[in-house]
C-alpha positions in Angstrom: 7.5 87.6 33.7 4.2 87.2 35.6 2.0 84.7 33.8 -1.0 86.4 35.4 -0.1 89.8 34.1 -2.9 91.7 32.4 -2.4 94.5 29.9 -3.5 97.7 31.7 -5.3 99.1 28.7 -7.3 95.9 28.4 -8.1 96.0 32.1 -9.4 99.6 31.7 -11.5 98.5 28.7 -14.2 97.3 31.1 -16.6 100.1 32.2 -16.9 98.7 35.8 -13.1 98.5 36.2 -12.8 102.1 34.8 -15.3 103.3 37.4 -13.5 101.4 40.2 -10.2 102.9 39.1 -11.7 106.3 38.9 -13.0 106.0 42.4 -9.6 104.9 43.6 -8.0 108.0 42.0 -10.2 110.0 44.3 -9.3 108.1 47.5 -8.2 104.7 48.7 -11.1 102.4 49.5 -12.0 99.0 50.7 -14.1 96.5 48.6 -17.1 97.3 50.8 -16.8 101.0 50.3 -16.4 100.6 46.5 -19.4 98.2 46.3 -21.6 100.6 48.3 -20.8 103.4 45.8 -21.2 101.3 42.6 -24.1 99.2 41.2 -22.1 96.0 41.4 -21.7 93.3 44.1 -18.8 92.9 46.5 -17.7 89.7 44.8 -17.7 91.5 41.4 -15.7 94.4 42.9 -13.2 91.9 44.2 -12.9 90.3 40.8 -12.4 93.6 39.1 -9.8 94.6 41.7 -7.9 91.4 41.1 -7.7 92.2 37.4 -6.6 95.8 38.2 -3.9 94.4 40.5 -2.7 92.0 37.8 -2.5 95.0 35.4 -0.3 96.8 38.1 -2.9 99.6 38.2 -3.9 99.2 41.9 -2.2 97.9 45.0 -3.6 96.8 48.4 -2.5 97.4 51.9 -3.8 95.9 55.0 -5.6 98.0 57.6 -6.8 95.7 60.4 -8.9 93.0 58.9 -9.6 95.0 55.7 -7.6 95.5 52.5 -7.5 99.1 51.3 -7.0 99.5 47.6 -5.3 102.5 46.0 -3.8 103.5 42.6 -0.4 102.0 42.0 1.7 105.1 41.1 4.2 103.1 39.0 1.4 101.6 37.0 -0.2 105.0 36.4 3.2 106.4 35.3 3.5 103.5 32.8 0.1 104.5 31.4 1.2 108.1 31.1 4.3 107.1 29.3 2.2 105.1 26.8 0.0 108.1 26.2 3.1 110.4 25.8 4.4 107.9 23.2 1.1 107.7 21.4 0.7 111.5 21.4 4.3 112.1 20.3 3.8 109.7 17.4 0.5 111.3 16.4 2.1 114.7 16.3 5.1 113.5 14.3 2.7 111.9 11.8 0.7 115.1 11.5 3.8 117.2 11.0 5.1 114.8 8.3 1.7 114.9 6.6 1.6 118.7 6.7 5.1 119.0 5.3 4.1 116.7 2.3 1.2 118.9 1.3 2.1 121.2 -1.6 2.0 124.9 -1.0 -1.3 126.3 -2.3 -2.4 129.8 -3.1 -4.8 130.9 -0.3 -6.7 133.3 -2.5 -10.3 132.3 -3.1 -11.2 131.4 -6.7 -12.6 134.3 -8.7 -16.4 134.5 -8.8 -17.7 133.7 -12.2 -20.5 136.2 -12.0 -18.1 139.1 -11.3 -16.1 138.3 -14.4 -19.3 138.5 -16.6 -20.3 141.8 -15.1 -16.9 143.4 -15.9 -17.1 142.4 -19.6 
C-alpha cells in the first residue's frame, strides 16, 4: 500500500483541485497551461497535481522537457464505481422506506363546510 496515497474524494474536496481536474477532463495540459487558465500560481498547480496523482486521478507523461497531465482512466472508473455503489444503496434504502409505509386512502378529506350545507 502506498503510504503517500490520498483518498480521491478528499483530493477533489479542494475547489482548486476540482478546477484542475475539470480542465484535465477537457484536454491534457502542462503545469504552465493550467496556471495560465486558472487564478493560481504554477507552484500551487504543481502541488495540486501532486495530490491528484497521489489520489490516482491524474497521470503524467513526458513530452520533451514538459510533463503533460491527463486524467487517469482507472482512477476515474474507481470514482464511478463508488458513485454507482452510493446510488444503488440510496435507491435500495428509498425502496425499503416506501415498502414500509402503510397503504393510505388517496381520497382527500371531506370538506367540513360541504357537510354543513347538505344538512
